[in-house]
Every structure is written in structure tokens, then in C-alpha cells.
C-alpha positions in Angstrom: 39.6 59.4 114.3 39.7 57.1 110.9 38.8 59.1 107.6 37.8 56.0 105.7 36.6 52.5 107.6 38.1 49.4 108.4 37.5 46.6 106.9 35.1 43.9 108.1 36.1 40.4 107.3 33.6 39.9 105.4 34.0 43.2 103.2 37.1 42.3 102.4 37.8 41.7 98.6 38.8 38.7 97.9 42.1 39.2 95.7 43.2 41.3 99.6 41.5 38.1 101.1 44.7 36.1 101.4 47.2 38.5 101.9 45.5 40.1 105.2 44.3 36.6 106.5 48.3 36.0 106.4 48.9 38.5 107.8 46.1 38.3 110.8 47.4 34.9 111.2 51.5 35.7 112.4 49.4 38.6 114.0 47.5 37.6 115.9 45.3 39.8 115.0 44.0 42.2 112.7 45.5 45.4 112.4 43.7 48.6 111.6 45.6 49.7 109.2 45.8 46.8 106.9 42.1 46.5 107.2 41.6 49.5 106.3 44.3 48.7 103.8 42.9 45.8 102.3 40.5 48.4 100.1 42.8 48.1 97.2 43.9 44.9 96.5 46.0 46.1 93.8 47.5 48.4 96.6 48.1 46.0 99.4 49.0 43.6 97.9 52.1 45.4 96.1 52.9 47.0 99.8 53.0 43.6 101.3 54.8 41.6 98.6 57.9 44.7 98.9 57.8 44.0 103.0 58.2 40.6 102.0 61.1 41.1 99.7 62.5 43.2 101.5 62.3 41.1 105.0 65.2 39.0 103.1 67.3 42.0 103.9 69.8 43.7 106.2 68.4 41.9 109.8 65.8 42.4 111.9 67.1 45.0 114.4 68.4 47.8 111.4 65.7 47.1 109.0 62.6 48.1 112.3 65.7 50.9 113.7 65.1 52.2 109.8 61.4 52.5 110.2 61.3 54.5 113.1 63.9 57.0 112.1 61.2 56.5 109.0 58.3 57.3 110.7 59.6 59.9 112.8 60.7 62.3 110.3 56.8 61.5 108.4 55.1 62.1 111.2 53.5 58.8 111.7 52.6 58.2 115.0 51.0 54.6 113.7 53.9 53.6 112.9 55.5 54.9 115.2 53.0 53.0 117.8 53.7 49.6 115.8 57.9 50.3 115.7 58.0 50.6 118.4 56.7 47.8 119.9 59.0 45.4 116.8 61.6 47.3 118.2 61.1 46.1 121.6 59.9 43.3 120.9 63.5 42.4 118.3 64.7 43.3 121.8 66.0 46.4 121.3 65.5 48.9 124.3 64.5 51.7 125.4 66.3 53.9 125.1 67.6 52.6 121.8 64.0 52.7 120.1 64.6 56.6 120.5 67.9 56.8 119.7 66.6 55.5 116.1 63.7 57.4 116.0 67.0 60.2 116.0 68.6 59.2 113.2 71.0 57.0 115.1 72.7 53.4 116.7 74.3 53.0 119.3 76.6 50.2 116.6 78.7 52.2 114.4 77.6 49.7 111.4 73.8 50.3 112.1 73.7 54.0 112.8 74.9 54.6 109.0 72.3 52.7 108.1 70.1 54.6 110.0 71.6 57.7 109.3 72.2 56.9 105.4 68.1 56.5 106.0 67.3 59.3 107.2 68.9 61.2 104.6 67.4 60.0 102.2 63.5 60.3 103.3 64.8 64.5 104.6 66.6 65.1 101.6 64.2 63.0 98.7 67.6 61.7 97.7 69.7 64.2 97.0 72.7 62.3 99.6 76.1 64.0 99.1 78.9 61.8 98.0 79.9 62.1 101.8 77.0 60.4 102.4 77.6 57.6 99.8 81.0 57.4 101.7 79.7 57.1 105.8 77.9 53.9 104.4 79.7 52.5 101.9 83.1 52.8 104.8 80.8 51.5 107.7 80.2 48.1 105.3 77.4 49.0 103.0 76.9 47.5 99.7 75.4 48.7 96.5 72.8 46.7 96.9 72.7 47.1 100.6 72.5 50.6 100.0 69.3 49.6 97.2 67.8 47.9 100.4 68.0 50.9 103.1 66.2 53.1 99.8 63.5 50.4 99.4 63.0 50.4 102.5 62.9 54.5 102.9 60.0 53.8 100.1 57.9 51.2 102.1 58.0 52.7 105.3 57.3 55.8 103.7 53.9 54.5 102.3 52.4 53.2 104.8 53.5 56.6 106.3 52.0 59.0 104.6 48.8 56.1 104.2 48.7 56.1 107.6 48.7 60.0 108.0 45.9 60.6 105.3 43.1 58.2 106.0 44.3 58.2 110.1 43.4 53.8 111.3 42.5 53.6 115.1 45.3 52.9 116.7 46.9 49.6 116.9 49.6 49.6 119.3 50.0 52.4 122.5 50.8 55.7 120.5 53.6 57.0 120.8 54.6 61.3 121.0 56.7 62.8 118.0 59.9 63.9 118.8 59.5 67.0 119.6 58.6 65.1 123.2 60.4 63.3 123.8 
């Protein structure tokens, strides 16, 4: 049950409205998470700017695999539903979505990225030299590693937001991995 309300269009603060309207236009509807997050123009617009910038890094499938792994670790049902939907739209088969949630991928390079992302979130950034070596050996540069870390942070932000405020789900609910 939501712990705060999703704003109606007429309730959205003026400084959040352009960002929310852009998402609504792109998605074809206004997700409850965004209508809730819009209550704070500073937090909402900061997240949206970060998201838009990070959408230029790596590739869509790798970003979605990372989103699924991070959302699983953080126990965010809302994000698991939305990113499972997005991963499906990105042409990831159902078995790859489940694998991603466990921190793996069938593609070796993506597998290294998602394993690194999962290590970052599980260890609070206290990764080992061997963790760095593995992801670098897969072909990722230090700039890419910084982008993976930024993705982990961005996805964690929405995970924590959704875990705290529990907006109504807009996508089919996805059980946590303990039940898959």
C-alpha cells in the first residue's frame, strides 16, 4: 500500500512538470513511481538527468541486465516488474531475465558487467582486485567501470525510493528470486 500519494497532473510542481510530461510522452502513460517522485523537483530532476546521461552508456540490454540484478539485490518488486518489462521489450528472453536477476548473462561480456555490478552493490563498493581484473579482462575500460557504478547507484536510488514509498505497481508483479 502506497506510503505517499502519486500526484494527479494538476498537483505536479511546476519544476517537475516538464520532466514528468517528457516521461509520460515517451512511455504513453505516467507510471505511479514518477508521479510520486515528482513531489520533489530537486530529487526527481536530478535522477532524470542522471538517467538520461547514463542511457548513453553501454547498450540497452546490458543496462537492463544491470537494473535487474541491482533491483533483485535491493528487493525492489516495483523495479523488477518495470525492468522485466523493459528487458522483454529489449528482446531479452525470459530465461535471460531470470539469469540477470541472479547476476549473470549468457553473453560473456555482459556477464562480466552484471557480475561486477552485483559485487558493487553487495559489497558496498568494496570490490576485490580480482573483481576489477575480471571486468577489465572482459573488455571494459575504467570509464566503463565508472558508468557501471553510476548505473548501480541510479538503479539503487529508484529501488530505495520504491521500497520506502511503495507506489502502486504499473507493471505485472515479479516475485523475488527466492521464489523463482
